[in-house]
PyMOL Python script that loads the backbone (N, CA, C, O; Angstrom):
from pymol import cmd

cmd.read_pdbstr("""\
ATOM      1  N   MET A   1     -14.388 -84.009 -57.350  1.00  0.00           N
ATOM      2  CA  MET A   1     -12.942 -83.957 -57.449  1.00  0.00           C
ATOM      3  C   MET A   1     -12.497 -84.027 -58.907  1.00  0.00           C
ATOM      4  O   MET A   1     -11.500 -83.409 -59.280  1.00  0.00           O
ATOM      5  N   ILE A   2     -13.225 -84.771 -59.727  1.00  0.00           N
ATOM      6  CA  ILE A   2     -12.859 -84.900 -61.134  1.00  0.00           C
ATOM      7  C   ILE A   2     -13.032 -83.570 -61.857  1.00  0.00           C
ATOM      8  O   ILE A   2     -12.278 -83.270 -62.783  1.00  0.00           O
ATOM      9  N   LEU A   3     -13.995 -82.782 -61.456  1.00  0.00           N
ATOM     10  CA  LEU A   3     -14.229 -81.493 -62.105  1.00  0.00           C
ATOM     11  C   LEU A   3     -13.111 -80.496 -61.839  1.00  0.00           C
ATOM     12  O   LEU A   3     -12.944 -79.551 -62.610  1.00  0.00           O
ATOM     13  N   ALA A   4     -12.347 -80.677 -60.779  1.00  0.00           N
ATOM     14  CA  ALA A   4     -11.299 -79.735 -60.418  1.00  0.00           C
ATOM     15  C   ALA A   4      -9.985 -79.997 -61.160  1.00  0.00           C
ATOM     16  O   ALA A   4      -9.061 -79.187 -61.078  1.00  0.00           O
ATOM     17  N   LEU A   5      -9.893 -81.107 -61.876  1.00  0.00           N
ATOM     18  CA  LEU A   5      -8.653 -81.408 -62.579  1.00  0.00           C
ATOM     19  C   LEU A   5      -8.497 -80.504 -63.794  1.00  0.00           C
ATOM     20  O   LEU A   5      -9.435 -80.370 -64.580  1.00  0.00           O
ATOM     21  N   PRO A   6      -7.327 -79.879 -63.967  1.00  0.00           N
ATOM     22  CA  PRO A   6      -7.131 -78.986 -65.110  1.00  0.00           C
ATOM     23  C   PRO A   6      -7.191 -79.691 -66.461  1.00  0.00           C
ATOM     24  O   PRO A   6      -7.517 -79.060 -67.466  1.00  0.00           O
ATOM     25  N   SER A   7      -6.886 -80.974 -66.505  1.00  0.00           N
ATOM     26  CA  SER A   7      -6.908 -81.681 -67.781  1.00  0.00           C
ATOM     27  C   SER A   7      -8.334 -81.880 -68.291  1.00  0.00           C
ATOM     28  O   SER A   7      -8.539 -82.107 -69.483  1.00  0.00           O
ATOM     29  N   SER A   8      -9.301 -81.798 -67.411  1.00  0.00           N
ATOM     30  CA  SER A   8     -10.686 -81.971 -67.850  1.00  0.00           C
ATOM     31  C   SER A   8     -11.297 -80.673 -68.363  1.00  0.00           C
ATOM     32  O   SER A   8     -12.394 -80.693 -68.922  1.00  0.00           O
ATOM     33  N   VAL A   9     -10.617 -79.554 -68.186  1.00  0.00           N
ATOM     34  CA  VAL A   9     -11.113 -78.261 -68.637  1.00  0.00           C
ATOM     35  C   VAL A   9     -10.455 -77.943 -69.980  1.00  0.00           C
ATOM     36  O   VAL A   9      -9.259 -77.656 -70.042  1.00  0.00           O
ATOM     37  N   LEU A  10     -11.236 -77.995 -71.037  1.00  0.00           N
ATOM     38  CA  LEU A  10     -10.729 -77.723 -72.379  1.00  0.00           C
ATOM     39  C   LEU A  10     -11.607 -76.677 -73.044  1.00  0.00           C
ATOM     40  O   LEU A  10     -12.819 -76.634 -72.836  1.00  0.00           O
ATOM     41  N   ALA A  11     -10.975 -75.841 -73.841  1.00  0.00           N
ATOM     42  CA  ALA A  11     -11.737 -74.826 -74.571  1.00  0.00           C
ATOM     43  C   ALA A  11     -12.373 -75.464 -75.795  1.00  0.00           C
ATOM     44  O   ALA A  11     -11.869 -76.449 -76.332  1.00  0.00           O
ATOM     45  N   CYS A  12     -13.482 -74.891 -76.225  1.00  0.00           N
ATOM     46  CA  CYS A  12     -14.143 -75.402 -77.420  1.00  0.00           C
ATOM     47  C   CYS A  12     -13.381 -74.915 -78.660  1.00  0.00           C
ATOM     48  O   CYS A  12     -12.465 -74.102 -78.542  1.00  0.00           O
ATOM     49  N   ALA A  13     -13.748 -75.395 -79.815  1.00  0.00           N
ATOM     50  CA  ALA A  13     -13.056 -75.034 -81.052  1.00  0.00           C
ATOM     51  C   ALA A  13     -13.243 -73.555 -81.385  1.00  0.00           C
ATOM     52  O   ALA A  13     -12.414 -72.976 -82.086  1.00  0.00           O
ATOM     53  N   THR A  14     -14.300 -72.947 -80.904  1.00  0.00           N
ATOM     54  CA  THR A  14     -14.516 -71.524 -81.157  1.00  0.00           C
ATOM     55  C   THR A  14     -13.502 -70.682 -80.396  1.00  0.00           C
ATOM     56  O   THR A  14     -12.992 -69.694 -80.924  1.00  0.00           O
ATOM     57  N   CYS A  15     -13.207 -71.067 -79.163  1.00  0.00           N
ATOM     58  CA  CYS A  15     -12.273 -70.298 -78.333  1.00  0.00           C
ATOM     59  C   CYS A  15     -10.822 -70.677 -78.588  1.00  0.00           C
ATOM     60  O   CYS A  15      -9.937 -69.830 -78.470  1.00  0.00           O
ATOM     61  N   MET A  16     -10.567 -71.913 -78.928  1.00  0.00           N
ATOM     62  CA  MET A  16      -9.201 -72.396 -79.072  1.00  0.00           C
ATOM     63  C   MET A  16      -9.050 -73.080 -80.424  1.00  0.00           C
ATOM     64  O   MET A  16      -9.343 -74.267 -80.568  1.00  0.00           O
ATOM     65  N   ALA A  17      -8.593 -72.323 -81.407  1.00  0.00           N
ATOM     66  CA  ALA A  17      -8.401 -72.890 -82.741  1.00  0.00           C
ATOM     67  C   ALA A  17      -7.068 -73.632 -82.805  1.00  0.00           C
ATOM     68  O   ALA A  17      -6.241 -73.515 -81.901  1.00  0.00           O
ATOM     69  N   ASP A  18      -6.866 -74.402 -83.888  1.00  0.00           N
ATOM     70  CA  ASP A  18      -5.593 -75.080 -84.082  1.00  0.00           C
ATOM     71  C   ASP A  18      -4.480 -74.049 -84.182  1.00  0.00           C
ATOM     72  O   ASP A  18      -4.670 -72.979 -84.761  1.00  0.00           O
ATOM     73  N   LYS A  19      -3.326 -74.364 -83.623  1.00  0.00           N
ATOM     74  CA  LYS A  19      -2.224 -73.409 -83.618  1.00  0.00           C
ATOM     75  C   LYS A  19      -1.684 -73.141 -85.015  1.00  0.00           C
ATOM     76  O   LYS A  19      -1.164 -72.055 -85.270  1.00  0.00           O
ATOM     77  N   GLY A  20      -1.793 -74.082 -85.908  1.00  0.00           N
ATOM     78  CA  GLY A  20      -1.294 -73.900 -87.256  1.00  0.00           C
ATOM     79  C   GLY A  20      -2.272 -73.205 -88.188  1.00  0.00           C
ATOM     80  O   GLY A  20      -1.886 -72.791 -89.281  1.00  0.00           O
ATOM     81  N   SER A  21      -3.518 -73.067 -87.786  1.00  0.00           N
ATOM     82  CA  SER A  21      -4.521 -72.483 -88.676  1.00  0.00           C
ATOM     83  C   SER A  21      -4.413 -70.961 -88.694  1.00  0.00           C
ATOM     84  O   SER A  21      -3.822 -70.355 -87.801  1.00  0.00           O
ATOM     85  N   LEU A  22      -4.986 -70.367 -89.713  1.00  0.00           N
ATOM     86  CA  LEU A  22      -4.977 -68.913 -89.832  1.00  0.00           C
ATOM     87  C   LEU A  22      -5.799 -68.251 -88.738  1.00  0.00           C
ATOM     88  O   LEU A  22      -5.466 -67.157 -88.283  1.00  0.00           O
ATOM     89  N   VAL A  23      -6.863 -68.906 -88.319  1.00  0.00           N
ATOM     90  CA  VAL A  23      -7.695 -68.355 -87.253  1.00  0.00           C
ATOM     91  C   VAL A  23      -6.913 -68.309 -85.939  1.00  0.00           C
ATOM     92  O   VAL A  23      -7.001 -67.327 -85.202  1.00  0.00           O
ATOM     93  N   GLY A  24      -6.162 -69.347 -85.646  1.00  0.00           N
ATOM     94  CA  GLY A  24      -5.349 -69.383 -84.436  1.00  0.00           C
ATOM     95  C   GLY A  24      -4.274 -68.318 -84.446  1.00  0.00           C
ATOM     96  O   GLY A  24      -4.006 -67.687 -83.424  1.00  0.00           O
ATOM     97  N   GLN A  25      -3.649 -68.115 -85.611  1.00  0.00           N
ATOM     98  CA  GLN A  25      -2.628 -67.071 -85.725  1.00  0.00           C
ATOM     99  C   GLN A  25      -3.259 -65.690 -85.570  1.00  0.00           C
ATOM    100  O   GLN A  25      -2.687 -64.811 -84.925  1.00  0.00           O
ATOM    101  N   ALA A  26      -4.430 -65.502 -86.159  1.00  0.00           N
ATOM    102  CA  ALA A  26      -5.118 -64.213 -86.041  1.00  0.00           C
ATOM    103  C   ALA A  26      -5.498 -63.939 -84.592  1.00  0.00           C
ATOM    104  O   ALA A  26      -5.383 -62.805 -84.127  1.00  0.00           O
ATOM    105  N   GLN A  27      -5.947 -64.962 -83.873  1.00  0.00           N
ATOM    106  CA  GLN A  27      -6.284 -64.786 -82.459  1.00  0.00           C
ATOM    107  C   GLN A  27      -5.046 -64.414 -81.655  1.00  0.00           C
ATOM    108  O   GLN A  27      -5.104 -63.549 -80.782  1.00  0.00           O
ATOM    109  N   GLY A  28      -3.945 -65.058 -81.944  1.00  0.00           N
ATOM    110  CA  GLY A  28      -2.696 -64.751 -81.241  1.00  0.00           C
ATOM    111  C   GLY A  28      -2.242 -63.325 -81.496  1.00  0.00           C
ATOM    112  O   GLY A  28      -1.836 -62.625 -80.568  1.00  0.00           O
ATOM    113  N   PHE A  29      -2.308 -62.889 -82.751  1.00  0.00           N
ATOM    114  CA  PHE A  29      -1.910 -61.522 -83.072  1.00  0.00           C
ATOM    115  C   PHE A  29      -2.887 -60.498 -82.498  1.00  0.00           C
ATOM    116  O   PHE A  29      -2.480 -59.396 -82.130  1.00  0.00           O
ATOM    117  N   ALA A  30      -4.155 -60.845 -82.418  1.00  0.00           N
ATOM    118  CA  ALA A  30      -5.146 -59.941 -81.823  1.00  0.00           C
ATOM    119  C   ALA A  30      -4.862 -59.741 -80.335  1.00  0.00           C
ATOM    120  O   ALA A  30      -4.985 -58.630 -79.819  1.00  0.00           O
ATOM    121  N   ILE A  31      -4.485 -60.809 -79.656  1.00  0.00           N
ATOM    122  CA  ILE A  31      -4.138 -60.705 -78.238  1.00  0.00           C
ATOM    123  C   ILE A  31      -2.892 -59.852 -78.065  1.00  0.00           C
ATOM    124  O   ILE A  31      -2.842 -59.005 -77.174  1.00  0.00           O
ATOM    125  N   LEU A  32      -1.884 -60.064 -78.908  1.00  0.00           N
ATOM    126  CA  LEU A  32      -0.669 -59.254 -78.829  1.00  0.00           C
ATOM    127  C   LEU A  32      -0.960 -57.790 -79.118  1.00  0.00           C
ATOM    128  O   LEU A  32      -0.396 -56.907 -78.472  1.00  0.00           O
ATOM    129  N   PHE A  33      -1.826 -57.526 -80.074  1.00  0.00           N
ATOM    130  CA  PHE A  33      -2.207 -56.146 -80.392  1.00  0.00           C
ATOM    131  C   PHE A  33      -2.890 -55.484 -79.200  1.00  0.00           C
ATOM    132  O   PHE A  33      -2.585 -54.341 -78.858  1.00  0.00           O
ATOM    133  N   MET A  34      -3.818 -56.208 -78.566  1.00  0.00           N
ATOM    134  CA  MET A  34      -4.516 -55.635 -77.410  1.00  0.00           C
ATOM    135  C   MET A  34      -3.561 -55.396 -76.246  1.00  0.00           C
ATOM    136  O   MET A  34      -3.694 -54.394 -75.543  1.00  0.00           O
ATOM    137  N   LEU A  35      -2.597 -56.296 -76.024  1.00  0.00           N
ATOM    138  CA  LEU A  35      -1.603 -56.074 -74.982  1.00  0.00           C
ATOM    139  C   LEU A  35      -0.718 -54.880 -75.313  1.00  0.00           C
ATOM    140  O   LEU A  35      -0.336 -54.122 -74.422  1.00  0.00           O
ATOM    141  N   GLY A  36      -0.393 -54.709 -76.588  1.00  0.00           N
ATOM    142  CA  GLY A  36       0.393 -53.551 -77.018  1.00  0.00           C
ATOM    143  C   GLY A  36      -0.360 -52.249 -76.791  1.00  0.00           C
ATOM    144  O   GLY A  36       0.225 -51.254 -76.363  1.00  0.00           O
ATOM    145  N   MET A  37      -1.651 -52.256 -77.076  1.00  0.00           N
ATOM    146  CA  MET A  37      -2.462 -51.058 -76.847  1.00  0.00           C
ATOM    147  C   MET A  37      -2.557 -50.749 -75.350  1.00  0.00           C
ATOM    148  O   MET A  37      -2.528 -49.585 -74.950  1.00  0.00           O
ATOM    149  N   LEU A  38      -2.667 -51.775 -74.540  1.00  0.00           N
ATOM    150  CA  LEU A  38      -2.717 -51.583 -73.095  1.00  0.00           C
ATOM    151  C   LEU A  38      -1.400 -50.992 -72.588  1.00  0.00           C
ATOM    152  O   LEU A  38      -1.407 -50.076 -71.766  1.00  0.00           O
ATOM    153  N   ALA A  39      -0.282 -51.510 -73.071  1.00  0.00           N
ATOM    154  CA  ALA A  39       1.025 -50.975 -72.685  1.00  0.00           C
ATOM    155  C   ALA A  39       1.163 -49.523 -73.135  1.00  0.00           C
ATOM    156  O   ALA A  39       1.692 -48.693 -72.395  1.00  0.00           O
ATOM    157  N   PHE A  40       0.690 -49.210 -74.341  1.00  0.00           N
ATOM    158  CA  PHE A  40       0.739 -47.838 -74.841  1.00  0.00           C
ATOM    159  C   PHE A  40      -0.075 -46.901 -73.948  1.00  0.00           C
ATOM    160  O   PHE A  40       0.368 -45.790 -73.658  1.00  0.00           O
ATOM    161  N   MET A  41      -1.248 -47.331 -73.512  1.00  0.00           N
ATOM    162  CA  MET A  41      -2.086 -46.497 -72.657  1.00  0.00           C
ATOM    163  C   MET A  41      -1.434 -46.275 -71.293  1.00  0.00           C
ATOM    164  O   MET A  41      -1.504 -45.173 -70.747  1.00  0.00           O
ATOM    165  N   PHE A  42      -0.800 -47.312 -70.738  1.00  0.00           N
ATOM    166  CA  PHE A  42      -0.102 -47.146 -69.461  1.00  0.00           C
ATOM    167  C   PHE A  42       1.083 -46.195 -69.594  1.00  0.00           C
ATOM    168  O   PHE A  42       1.341 -45.395 -68.696  1.00  0.00           O
ATOM    169  N   ILE A  43       1.802 -46.279 -70.711  1.00  0.00           N
ATOM    170  CA  ILE A  43       2.923 -45.378 -70.941  1.00  0.00           C
ATOM    171  C   ILE A  43       2.418 -43.942 -71.084  1.00  0.00           C
ATOM    172  O   ILE A  43       3.028 -43.016 -70.547  1.00  0.00           O
ATOM    173  N   CYS A  44       1.318 -43.752 -71.798  1.00  0.00           N
ATOM    174  CA  CYS A  44       0.744 -42.409 -71.938  1.00  0.00           C
ATOM    175  C   CYS A  44       0.323 -41.845 -70.590  1.00  0.00           C
ATOM    176  O   CYS A  44       0.563 -40.670 -70.312  1.00  0.00           O
ATOM    177  N   ALA A  45      -0.298 -42.658 -69.755  1.00  0.00           N
ATOM    178  CA  ALA A  45      -0.719 -42.199 -68.429  1.00  0.00           C
ATOM    179  C   ALA A  45       0.491 -41.841 -67.575  1.00  0.00           C
ATOM    180  O   ALA A  45       0.457 -40.847 -66.849  1.00  0.00           O
ATOM    181  N   ALA A  46       1.553 -42.629 -67.649  1.00  0.00           N
ATOM    182  CA  ALA A  46       2.763 -42.340 -66.879  1.00  0.00           C
ATOM    183  C   ALA A  46       3.418 -41.047 -67.364  1.00  0.00           C
ATOM    184  O   ALA A  46       3.894 -40.257 -66.549  1.00  0.00           O
ATOM    185  N   CYS A  47       3.449 -40.823 -68.658  1.00  0.00           N
ATOM    186  CA  CYS A  47       4.010 -39.575 -69.197  1.00  0.00           C
ATOM    187  C   CYS A  47       3.175 -38.377 -68.779  1.00  0.00           C
ATOM    188  O   CYS A  47       3.719 -37.311 -68.491  1.00  0.00           O
ATOM    189  N   PHE A  48       1.866 -38.539 -68.743  1.00  0.00           N
ATOM    190  CA  PHE A  48       0.970 -37.470 -68.320  1.00  0.00           C
ATOM    191  C   PHE A  48       1.242 -37.084 -66.867  1.00  0.00           C
ATOM    192  O   PHE A  48       1.341 -35.900 -66.544  1.00  0.00           O
ATOM    193  N   VAL A  49       1.362 -38.073 -66.001  1.00  0.00           N
ATOM    194  CA  VAL A  49       1.656 -37.811 -64.589  1.00  0.00           C
ATOM    195  C   VAL A  49       3.042 -37.197 -64.449  1.00  0.00           C
ATOM    196  O   VAL A  49       3.225 -36.255 -63.678  1.00  0.00           O
ATOM    197  N   PHE A  50       4.013 -37.714 -65.180  1.00  0.00           N
ATOM    198  CA  PHE A  50       5.380 -37.186 -65.106  1.00  0.00           C
ATOM    199  C   PHE A  50       5.436 -35.732 -65.543  1.00  0.00           C
ATOM    200  O   PHE A  50       6.181 -34.943 -64.962  1.00  0.00           O
ATOM    201  N   SER A  51       4.658 -35.362 -66.564  1.00  0.00           N
ATOM    202  CA  SER A  51       4.655 -33.968 -67.002  1.00  0.00           C
ATOM    203  C   SER A  51       4.056 -33.058 -65.929  1.00  0.00           C
ATOM    204  O   SER A  51       4.530 -31.938 -65.741  1.00  0.00           O
ATOM    205  N   PHE A  52       3.024 -33.524 -65.225  1.00  0.00           N
ATOM    206  CA  PHE A  52       2.466 -32.731 -64.134  1.00  0.00           C
ATOM    207  C   PHE A  52       3.469 -32.570 -62.996  1.00  0.00           C
ATOM    208  O   PHE A  52       3.570 -31.494 -62.407  1.00  0.00           O
ATOM    209  N   VAL A  53       4.202 -33.622 -62.686  1.00  0.00           N
ATOM    210  CA  VAL A  53       5.218 -33.544 -61.624  1.00  0.00           C
ATOM    211  C   VAL A  53       6.296 -32.546 -62.013  1.00  0.00           C
ATOM    212  O   VAL A  53       6.730 -31.741 -61.190  1.00  0.00           O
ATOM    213  N   ARG A  54       6.725 -32.599 -63.262  1.00  0.00           N
ATOM    214  CA  ARG A  54       7.751 -31.665 -63.730  1.00  0.00           C
ATOM    215  C   ARG A  54       7.262 -30.228 -63.681  1.00  0.00           C
ATOM    216  O   ARG A  54       7.997 -29.339 -63.251  1.00  0.00           O
ATOM    217  N   ARG A  55       6.041 -29.990 -64.111  1.00  0.00           N
ATOM    218  CA  ARG A  55       5.486 -28.629 -64.067  1.00  0.00           C
ATOM    219  C   ARG A  55       5.330 -28.141 -62.641  1.00  0.00           C
ATOM    220  O   ARG A  55       5.597 -26.974 -62.355  1.00  0.00           O
ATOM    221  N   GLN A  56       4.903 -29.014 -61.744  1.00  0.00           N
ATOM    222  CA  GLN A  56       4.737 -28.627 -60.342  1.00  0.00           C
ATOM    223  C   GLN A  56       6.083 -28.254 -59.730  1.00  0.00           C
ATOM    224  O   GLN A  56       6.180 -27.265 -59.003  1.00  0.00           O
ATOM    225  N   ARG A  57       7.109 -29.029 -60.013  1.00  0.00           N
ATOM    226  CA  ARG A  57       8.440 -28.714 -59.472  1.00  0.00           C
ATOM    227  C   ARG A  57       8.971 -27.411 -60.043  1.00  0.00           C
ATOM    228  O   ARG A  57       9.592 -26.630 -59.322  1.00  0.00           O
ATOM    229  N   ALA A  58       8.739 -27.165 -61.323  1.00  0.00           N
ATOM    230  CA  ALA A  58       9.187 -25.907 -61.929  1.00  0.00           C
ATOM    231  C   ALA A  58       8.439 -24.728 -61.328  1.00  0.00           C
ATOM    232  O   ALA A  58       9.037 -23.685 -61.064  1.00  0.00           O
ATOM    233  N   HIS A  59       7.160 -24.879 -61.112  1.00  0.00           N
ATOM    234  CA  HIS A  59       6.360 -23.816 -60.502  1.00  0.00           C
ATOM    235  C   HIS A  59       6.791 -23.574 -59.054  1.00  0.00           C
ATOM    236  O   HIS A  59       6.848 -22.431 -58.601  1.00  0.00           O
ATOM    237  N   GLN A  60       7.091 -24.648 -58.339  1.00  0.00           N
ATOM    238  CA  GLN A  60       7.524 -24.536 -56.955  1.00  0.00           C
ATOM    239  C   GLN A  60       8.870 -23.816 -56.884  1.00  0.00           C
ATOM    240  O   GLN A  60       9.076 -22.999 -55.987  1.00  0.00           O
ATOM    241  N   ASP A  61       9.783 -24.099 -57.801  1.00  0.00           N
ATOM    242  CA  ASP A  61      11.085 -23.437 -57.825  1.00  0.00           C
ATOM    243  C   ASP A  61      10.936 -21.949 -58.107  1.00  0.00           C
ATOM    244  O   ASP A  61      11.656 -21.132 -57.533  1.00  0.00           O
ATOM    245  N   LEU A  62      10.004 -21.593 -58.988  1.00  0.00           N
ATOM    246  CA  LEU A  62       9.790 -20.183 -59.310  1.00  0.00           C
ATOM    247  C   LEU A  62       9.189 -19.421 -58.122  1.00  0.00           C
ATOM    248  O   LEU A  62       9.561 -18.276 -57.867  1.00  0.00           O
ATOM    249  N   THR A  63       8.275 -20.047 -57.411  1.00  0.00           N
ATOM    250  CA  THR A  63       7.640 -19.348 -56.290  1.00  0.00           C
ATOM    251  C   THR A  63       8.585 -19.231 -55.102  1.00  0.00           C
ATOM    252  O   THR A  63       8.519 -18.237 -54.379  1.00  0.00           O
ATOM    253  N   THR A  64       9.454 -20.198 -54.872  1.00  0.00           N
ATOM    254  CA  THR A  64      10.396 -20.086 -53.753  1.00  0.00           C
ATOM    255  C   THR A  64      11.536 -19.124 -54.088  1.00  0.00           C
ATOM    256  O   THR A  64      12.087 -18.495 -53.185  1.00  0.00           O
ATOM    257  N   ALA A  65      11.897 -19.000 -55.350  1.00  0.00           N
ATOM    258  CA  ALA A  65      12.968 -18.083 -55.736  1.00  0.00           C
ATOM    259  C   ALA A  65      12.515 -16.631 -55.661  1.00  0.00           C
ATOM    260  O   ALA A  65      13.319 -15.750 -55.355  1.00  0.00           O
ATOM    261  N   SER A  66      11.244 -16.369 -55.934  1.00  0.00           N
ATOM    262  CA  SER A  66      10.750 -14.999 -55.915  1.00  0.00           C
ATOM    263  C   SER A  66      10.376 -14.537 -54.518  1.00  0.00           C
ATOM    264  O   SER A  66      10.211 -13.338 -54.295  1.00  0.00           O
ATOM    265  N   ALA A  67      10.239 -15.444 -53.585  1.00  0.00           N
ATOM    266  CA  ALA A  67       9.819 -15.061 -52.228  1.00  0.00           C
ATOM    267  C   ALA A  67      10.962 -14.653 -51.347  1.00  0.00           C
ATOM    268  O   ALA A  67      10.752 -14.309 -50.184  1.00  0.00           O
TER     269      ALA A  67
END
""", "prot")
cmd.dss("prot")
cmd.show_as("cartoon", "prot")
cmd.util.cbc("prot")
cmd.orient("prot")
């Protein structure tokens, strides 16, 4: 039961640096950068799908108008 308490689970100094130190700030900015890159990739994927939907609708309009 003692092992399940969240207060007993602490990160080591390698994983969790002091918040005021340069290493801690660099880790924080690295995480934000990676989240930004992930958001950018999701936006790119959504734009890619949206462009295919737009092209499909334009193609569908052309084929129904000519028939």
